[in-house]
BALOKE-657789 format. One record per residue: x, y, z of N, C-alpha, C in turn. Coordinates in steps of 0.1 Angstrom, whole numbers, plus 5000, padded with zeros to 4 digits. Each point is the difference from the previous one (the first is absolute). Layout:
BALOKE-657789
XYZXYZXYZ ...
END
This chain:
BALOKE-657789
499568985908499850085013499850154994 499350095010499850124997501350095000 500749975010501150095001501250004988 500049874995500949974991499550064987 498750034997499350054988500350174999 500250055013500250145000501550014997 500749935006501550014996500349994985 499449904994500349974984499450144993 498950045006499450134991501050115002 500550015011501150115003501349994989 500549884999501049974992499850014986 498749964995499650064987500150144996 499550085010500050134999501450064997 500949965008501250045002500749944986 499849904994500449934987499750114990 498750055002499650114988500750095000 500250085012500850115001501450004995 500749875002501450004996500050004985 499149934993499850004987499850144993 499150085006499750144996501450095003 500649985009501350065002501149994989 500049914994501049964990499450054984 498850055000499650044988499149904991 499749895009499149914993500249865006 499649914996499949885007501349924996 500249925008501349915000499949904989 501050004990500049914990501149925000 500049884992501349924999501250074996 500849995005501750074998499950145005 498950075006500050125010500549965012 501650005001500249975014499850105011 499950134994499650115013498649985005 499149954992498649965006499949895009 500849934997500149855007500850055014 501150074998500750045013499350095009 499250094994499150095008499049915009 499549894990498949925005500649925014 501449964999500649925009500150105013 500350104997500450105011498850035007 498950034994498650065006499449875007 500349874994499649885008500749985013 501350055000500849965011499750115010 499650144995499550065010498949995008 498949954992498649985005500349875008 500649914997500049865006499049924994 500749904995499049894995499549925011 498549995001499849925010500349865001 500549954989500649874998501649975001 500550135002501550004999500650015015 501249955004500650025010500250145003 500050065012500650145002501550024998 500450124994501350044997500650055012 501049975006500750055013500550124997 500150105008500850144997501349975004 501050034988501349974999500750085012 499450115005500850105009499749945014 498949925003499649985014499749854998 500949925006499649864998499149955009 499250095010499249955007498850064999 499750114990498850075000499349934989 498650005003499049944992499850084985 499749974988499650094992499050085001 499950124998498950085003499650074986 498850034998499550054987499150135006 500250115000499450115002498450024995 500049924989498650024992499349865003 500649925007499249875004499050015013 498750034997499050025008500049895013 500649884996500049895009501349985009 501050094996501450005006499850065013 500849925010500250075015500950134999 499750115006500850105002501250005007 501250064994501349985003500650115009 500749975009500550095009501250074992 499950145001501250064996501250015008 501049944997501250025010500550115005 499750124992500450145002499050095008 499149955001498750075004500250005016 500350125007500249995016498949975006 499050044994498749965009499349864998 500749934991499349864998500149925012 499149935005499949925010500649874997 500849945010500649874995498949905000 500149904992499149905001500049925012 499049955005499849935012499849854997 500649915005499749844996498749985003 499349954990498549975002499749875009 499150025009499749895008499449894992 500049885002499249934994498549975004 499350014990498650025000499249894997 498749995006499249884995499550054985 499949904991499450024986498750075001 499850104993498750074999499149954988 498849975003499149954989499650134994 500250004985499450114991498750045000 499650114998498650055000499349934988 498949965000499449914991499850074984 500050155003499750074987501350104997 501249985004501350084996500649944990 499950094989500649954985501649985002 500550065010501450015000500749905011 499149925004500449885009500949914993 501049975008501149894995499249854999 500149944990499449865002500649925010 499149925006500349935014500449854995 500949935006500549874997498949925006 499749914990499049905006500549935013 499150005011500449935014499849854997 501049935009499849884999499149935011 499149914995498949975012500749955012 499550055012500549965013499749835002 500949965010499949865004498650005009 499249894998498849995008500450005012 499150075010500350005014499149885005 500249975013499449915006498750055006 498849944996498850075006500050035015 499450125004500250045012498749935008 500250005014498949935007498850095003 499049954997498850085002499750055014 499850145000500150045015498350015003 499749965013498550025003499250124998 500650124999499650124998499850064986 500649924992499950054985498949894993 498950104997498849914995500149964986 500950064993500249974985501249914997 500949975013500949914995499549854995 500749954992499649854998500449895011 498849935004500349905011500949914996 501249985010500849904998499649875005 500349884996499749875007500450015014 499049945008500149995015500449875004 500049985011500749875006498949894996 500549894998499149884996498749975009 500350065012498749985008498850094998 500350104989498950094997499249924988 498749965003499349934989499650084989 500250134999499550104991501250044991 501349945005501150054992500149904987 500750044989500349904989500949915003 500049884994501149915005501350044994 501149965009501350044993500549914989 500750064992500549924988501249915005 499849884996501149925004501350034993 501449985007501250034992500449904992 500550044990500549894989501149925005 500149904994500949855004501450074999 500250094990501650054998500550115008 499050055010500350105011500449945012 501249965003500249955013499750095012 499549975012499850085010500149925013 500450085009500349965013498549945006 500149905008498649975007499950115011 498850045000499550115010498949935010 500050095012498949965009498750054996 499149935004498450054998500050135005 499250094992499850145006499249995013 500750095007499450015013498850105002 498849965007498850115001500450095012 499650134998500350105011499249955012 500650065010499449995014498750065000 499049965006498650074999500150145005 500750025011500150145007501450074997 500649954988501150104998499750104993 500650135005499350124996500850054988 501249914995500650054990499949914989 499349895001499449914989499450074988 500549974988499550074989498449934997 499050094998498649954998499949914988 499249894999499949924990499050084989 500349974987499150064991498749954999 499150095001498449975000499650044987 498849944994499650044988499150115002 499950104989499450115001498550014999 499450085010498549965004499150004985 500650064991499149984988500249924991 501049895002500349894993499049905001 499849924992499149895000500449905009 499349945009500549895009500549884994 501149955003500549874995499449875007 499849904993499549885005501149945012 499449945010500749975010500749854994 501149955008500549884997499049905002 499849884990499049935005500549885010 501250015002500749895009499850045014 499550155002499750045013498749995002 499249964992498550015003499649865005 499450005013499649865005499049934995 499450074991498649944995500149944985 500950084991500149974987501549994995 500849985009501449994997500449854994 501249994996500149864993500349895013 500250065012500349905013499150065010 498749954998499150075011500449925013 499550045013500449955012499149875002 500549905005499449895005499150005012 500250115010499750005014498950105002 499450034989498850105001499050004987 498850065002499049984987500850104992 499849984985500450094992498750034988 500050134993499249994990500549924988 499249894995500449924991500450064988 501049954993500250014987498949964988 499850074990499149964990500550024987 499249964989500450024986500150144998 499050095008500050134997501250065006 500549965010501050065008500949885004 500949944993501049915000501050035011 500849915005501150035009501050074995 500350115007500950094993499650124996 498750014998499450134993500350135009 500150104992500250155006498850025010 500350045012499050015010500450135009 500050124996500650125005499550025016 498749995003499550015012499949875009 500549894995500249865007498749975005 499050024992498849965007499249864994 500949924993499749904992499349994987 499650124996499450044987501050064992 500549954989501050044993499750124992 500950084995499750124996499350044987 500149884991499349974988498649985004 499649935011498549975004499350125007 500850105006499250115007499250084991 500350024989499150094992498849924995 500149864999498949934996498750015012 500650005013499150005009499750135006 500750114996499850145004500650035014 501049915003500550045012501550084998 500550045012501050104998501349935002 501050034990501249955000501050035010 499850115007500850065012499349975013 498949934999499349985014499549855002 500849945008499649835003498549995003 499350095005498549995004499150124997 499849994988499250104993498850065009 499249895003498850055007500150005016 501249995006500350035013499349925011 499849844996499449955009500849895007 501450025000501049925005500149884992 499449964989500349914992500650044987 501249934998500750054988499249974987 500250074989499649994987500049864994 501349945002500249884996499349895008 499950025011499049895009498550044996 499450084996498850024998499849974985 500849984994499849954984500649844999 501249975006500349875000500049905013 499650085010499949915012501549995006 499949905009501349965007500149865001 501449944998500349865001501049965009 499949895006500849935010500149875002 501149944996500249855002499049934992 499950044988499049924989498750055003 499450075008498750055002499950154994 498850034996499950144994498450055009 500150125004498850075001499750114992 499149974990499650074989499150135006 500450095004499250115002499050084990 500550004987499250044991498849924999 500349885001498749894998498950045011 500450065013499450025010499450145001 500250094988499450114998501050115002 501249995002501150125002500250094987 500150115002500150104989501250105003 501150014995501050085003499650164999 498750044994499650134999498950045009 499849905009498950015011500649965014 499450075010500749925013499349895003 500649885004499549885004500549965015 498849945005500249945016499649855000 501049935003499449845000500049975016 498949925003499549985014499649855001 500649925006499249875004499449995013 498849945001499150015012499849865005 500749955011499749875006499050025012 499449915005499350005012500049875006 499550025014499749905008498649934999 499849895001498649935000499050095008 499050024991498850085004499950164997 501450024997500150164997500550034986 499449934992500450024984499250144997 500850104993499250114999499250004987 498850095002499250004988500250064988 499849944989500450064987499850134996 498850045006499450144998501050085007 500349995012500950075009501450044991 500449894994501350014993499850104987 498749984993499750074990499950155002 499450025012499850165004501650055001 501049925005501450055003500550044986 499849894992500650024985499550124992 498750015003499350114992500550155004 500449985015500650145006501250024992 500949915001501350024995499850034985 499349954992499750024985499750144997 498950045009499750144999501150115000 500949975009501450095002500949944989 499949944989500849964990501049885004 499949935011500949915005499249854998 500649904995499649874997500549905012 499049995009500149895011499849864996 501049925000499849854995500049935013 498749965005499849945012499549874996 500849905006499749865000499749935011 498849945002499649925011500949864999 500849985010500949904999499549875008 500549965012499949895006499450005013 499449905006499649995013501249935008 500550075010501249955008499449955012 500749885005499649955013500850065012 499650105004500650075012498650035010 500750035012498950065011499450114994 498750035004499350094996500550155006 500649985011500950125007501350004997 500450094991501350034996500950075008 501249925005500850085007500850084993 500050145005500750104992501550055008 499650025012501150075008500650104991 501150014997500850114994499950024983 499549874996499750014986500849904992 501449965006500849924991499349834998 499649975012499449874996499049984993 499250114997498950004987500649974989 501250074996500749984989500649854998 500849975011500749875000499249875001 498750025009499449885003498649974991 499850114994498750004993500350044985 500550124997500150064986501149904992 501149985006501149924993499449874996 499649925007499549874998498949994989 499250115001498949994990500050074987 500850094999500150074988501349954992 499749994988501149954990500950075001 501549955002501050085000500350094988 499749994989500050064988499350135000 498649975008499150124999500550105011 500749965009500550085014500650124993 500649984986500750144997499050084991 498749995001499250084991498850015011 499549915006498549995007500350075013 498850055005499550035014499149885003 499949975013499549895004498950045012 498949925001498950065009499549855006 499750015014499149885008499150045005 498849944998498650035006499849885010 499950055015500049915010498950075009 500249935012498750035011500750135006 501149995008500650105006501549985002 500750105005501549975004500150045014 501049935006500550045013499050005011 498749924997498949995010499350135001 500250094992499250125001498850014989 499650135001498650014991500450114989 501350034997500250084987499649954987 499750114994499449964986501249954992 501350045002501149954990501050055006 501449964992501250075002501049994987 500950094999500950004989501050085004 501449964996501150105002500150094990 500350125002500150124992501149974990 499550044988500849974988500749864998 499449915002500349865001499249914988 500049885002499649914990498849895005 499750005012498749935005499250075009 498749955001498950065008499249885006 499250035011499149905003498550085003 499049934996498650065000499449915010 499650045013499549945011498650045005 499049964994498650055005499049915010 501049905005499149895007499350055011 500350115007499450055012498950124997 500050034986498950074997498649964996 498850055007498949954997499250104989 499749924988499350084990498549985000 499250084996498749975000499449924986 500949994991499649924988501249984991 499949924991501049954992500850114990 499050114995500450114994500850095008 499750005013500950095008501449955001 499949865003501449905000500950054988 499349984989500750034988500750144999 499250105005500750165001501049985008 499849945012501250005008501349934995 499749894992501249944995500750104991 499250044991500750084988500750145007 499350065011500650125005501249955009 500049905006501149975007501249954993 499749924988501149944991500650134995 499350104995500650134993500650065011 499650015014500650095009501549925003 500149875002501349945005500950004988 499649994989500650014988500850134998 499250115004500350125000501350035008 500149925013501250005008501249954994 499849914991501349934992500550114990 499150124996500550114992500550115009 500149975012500650125010499050105002 498649995000499150065006499749985014 499650095005499750005016498650055000 499449985012498850035005499650154996 500950115003499750124996500350034988 500649924990500450034987501649984999 500850104992501349995000500750055012 500849925007500850035009499350065012 498849965003498950055010499549895005 499949975014499649905007498450055007 499650114997499050055006498849924995 499149955010498849944997498850084998 498949964994498950074999500150154998 500950024990500350124997499150064989 499050115004499050044994500150034984 501250064998500450044985500649904992 500149875005500849884993498849934993 499850004990498849924992500649884991 500149905009500849904994499749865010 500049884995499749885005501149985011 501250074999500949995011499550065014 499150084997499350075012499149895007 500149975015499049905005498550044997 499850134997498550034999499649934985 500749984993499649964986500749864996 500649925011500349874995498849924996 498949995007498949904999499250054988 499750124999499050054993500550074987 501250065001500650094988499450115002 500550114990499850125001498950034992 499050125002498950024992500350114990 500249944986500550104989498949984988 499750114996499050014990498549935003 499749975012498949945004500149865002 500949955001500449875002501249975010 499849875007501149975008501149934992 501350035000501149954994501149995009 500749894997501349975007501350064991 500750095007501050084993500950055008 501450014994501150095008499750144994 500550105007499550154997500850024986 499350074990500750064991500150144998 499850085010500150155000500650015015 500450135003500550055012498850105005 499949975012499250115009500750065010 499850115002501150105007499749985016 501050025007499949995013498850085009 499449955011498950075005500249995016 499650095006500150045014498549975007 499949935011498550005004499450105008 501150115003499650135007499950114988 500249974990499750114989499249944988 498749945003499349944989499150094994 499850014987498850054993499149904994 498950015003498949914995499550034986 500350124997499850064987500949964990 501550025003501049974992500449855000 499549935010500649875002501449975000 500649914990501349985001500650064986 501350025001500550074990501049924991 499950004986500849944992501750025004 500849894997501450035001500849954985 501150034999501149964991499150054986 499949914991499250034986498549975002 499549975010498649985001499150115000 499049994992499050124999498649975009 499350105000498849985009498949904993 499849994989499249904993500449875001 501349975006500249865003499649975013 500250105010499650005014498349974999 499450074991498550005000499449864996 500949924994499649864996499749905011 500750035013499949925012498950065010 499249945003498750045009499949915011 499450065009499649955016501349925005 501050095002501349935007499649965014 500949905007499549975013501050065007 499550015014501050075009499549895013 500850015010499849905011499650105013 498849975005499450045011500549945014 500549895001500549935011501049884996 501150015006501049934997500449895011 499949854999500549935010501549995000 500650085008501450015001500949865002 499149915008500849865004500449934983 499050024994500049924987500250094988 500350125001500150084991499049994989 498650015005498949974992498850105003 499450044986499050115003498849935001 499550015012498849945003498550084994 500450144998499050074997500550104987 500049934988500350094988498750084997 500250094994498850094997500450064984 498850004991500350064989499350134998 500650094995499750164999499650014986 498850085000499650054987500750114994 500049984986500850084993501249934991 501050104995500949924993501450075004 501049964998501350045005500550134993 499350074992500150124995499450135005 498949965006498950095007498949965006 499950055011498649975007500049875009 500949985011499949915007499950025015 498949965004499650015015501049925010 501150065003500849945010499549975012 499450075007499549995013498749965003 499349984986498749905000498950105006 500150125001498750105004499250034990 500149964988499150034991500250144992 500950065005500450144994501350014993 500050054988501450004996500650145003 500950025008500650115006501250034991 500450154997501150024995501349995009 499650005012501249995010500950115001 501149975008500649865002499049955013 499949864999499649925010500949915004 499749925012500649915005499249855001 500649894996499449884999500849895002 499849905009500649865002499949934987 501049994991499849904987500749865001 500649985011500649854998499549935015 499250045006499449955012501049975012 500850095003501049985010499950115011 498850084999499550085012500550115000 500850054990500650144997499750074988 500150135001499750094989501250094994 501149965002501150074998501149944993 499549894992501149924994500050044985 501450004995500250044986500349864993 499350014989500449864990501050054986 500849934998501150044989499149974987 500750084990499249974985500049844998 498949984994499949854995500349994987 501449954998500550004987499549894991 499950044987499549904989501049875002 499449884999500749885002500149904987 499350024991500249904989501350044992 500450134999501450034996501149975006 499949965013501249975010500049875006 499549914991500049865005501549944998 500349915010501349955000500049874994 500149974987499849884993501049915002 501350035003501249905002500149955014 499250055010500149965013501450015005 500450134996501750025006501049894992 499749984987501149934992499849865001 499149955004499749864999499149954988 499050044998499249974988500750024985 500249914993500650034988501749985001 500449985011501650005001500549854998 500649984992500449864998501449955005 500450105009501349955008499749925011 500749895002499649905009500550055014 500950095001500450055013498950085007 498950054992499150085007499249915009 499850065013499349935010498650024998 499249914996498650024996499049925009 500749955010499249895010499950065015 500450155001500250045013499150145002 499350025007499350135000501150135005 500250064994500950105002499450155004 498850015001499350125004499049985010 499350105005499149985013498749934995 499249955007498949954999498850095001 499150004992498650075001499049905004 499750015011498949915007499050094999 498749944995499050084997498849985011 499150074997498850015012499549885004 499849995011499449895007498450025002 499449895005498649984998499549925014 500050095012499449915011498449974999 499550084992498550004997500050024985 498749984995499850034984500050144998 500950034989500350144998499050074991 499149914993499150054992498549995002 
END
């Protein structure tokens, strides 16, 4: 110790002085030197000896005036001396780290370990404690040993959902890696798949019980192989899960292999079966025209011509429910009903002359062109293709005016959903094509037209997009009884510039007024025509791709879109 060394050095100095006082060093037999040595040692105080009490004061502590470490003594004869006050107990002070005179501290005994405190929800640095067993992300509780008897306890109670005093359950930090879900909760790949519904079948690549974080039927280990997202069950957002598009669906010993039919989890897929009444089988070229239109937009339409069904050429539709129950359900494979839309080509429905009907955002449609007269087979094929794509658009929740707009003959709506382009298509890049709109055209007012500026782009559309579309149609005379344009007129120019709205052969900067939809007025405003391809409702409000048997997939849940009638030939 540093303090003991200093005291020993002082003792040696005093010893030397004592020897010098006797005229030399202490030698054996020299009692004076030894006695002086003892006296000096007693005076200084041997650090290893017991203190010598004062013979005159039994209570006094020995005091050495030369001891720099001794406590000052109070002189009993000093009238100015302050009486000592009893010291109050104080907390032990920690010595300064660099104090050479500090007394050595006794080693502290380790404290008994405390019980771990419960994690507070506001403390982001606290270690999370095990939560209730109901939390799938909590680590499992350690079982108690057999030699630790315990009283039986009731199962932990879950807090009431509306209890404001309930402690929040521990959630994983947002930056933590997601944990795989419990395979027993996955209805497709779990060890006990349900028997009352189709499932994504287990495979050697994804056996039963495989970890499947997003519960899409494609196990986590296979997601990387196919390039799909581990945390998104439908990577391409076409309402068909990744597992369905890779492995198909199975039910009661039967399997529908969607991959063999062309499904791809990285590209949107639409499946359609087309049945027909005798004499109304659709032309293959018409179907190819629609398939090509979808492909150009990056969507794979898998259209299959199915069977001829023995029903009356005039289909009773009513409110729509009986079409689903009496025609679709008996003729569409029940396993396909979880994935497919269904179309029927017939003569007519409900005794009328409409070209077709479909419920909005649903799974069935009718094409009924029996009352239309065509000048040749080529024109019939064009009408079949345009009407099939038109009615199919209704099942994607598209209306005659586009997105959430029932306005017909809308001049700024360049789409097959517009009656103007149902039979002939829009004119783009010099050719007639069947298409849903892929860009947005801004709103337009009939009383504030500019023939020089034509239409204006909206959203992310640019002028060059509009310039690709030429000779748009407007209606000069509308048959209000049948909502049919008897006098459509093509106007020269393109959507970006130079459109002769009033047909006088002069391009006027305006503003001018013109009737663009044939209803006899020139003060109507048409809302913006929004891009449609990016807004298609592939799931039909949760029916397509939903393997839950409780979903009602055989009843029309939305309004019917009954399309244009033809008292006479429209072409």
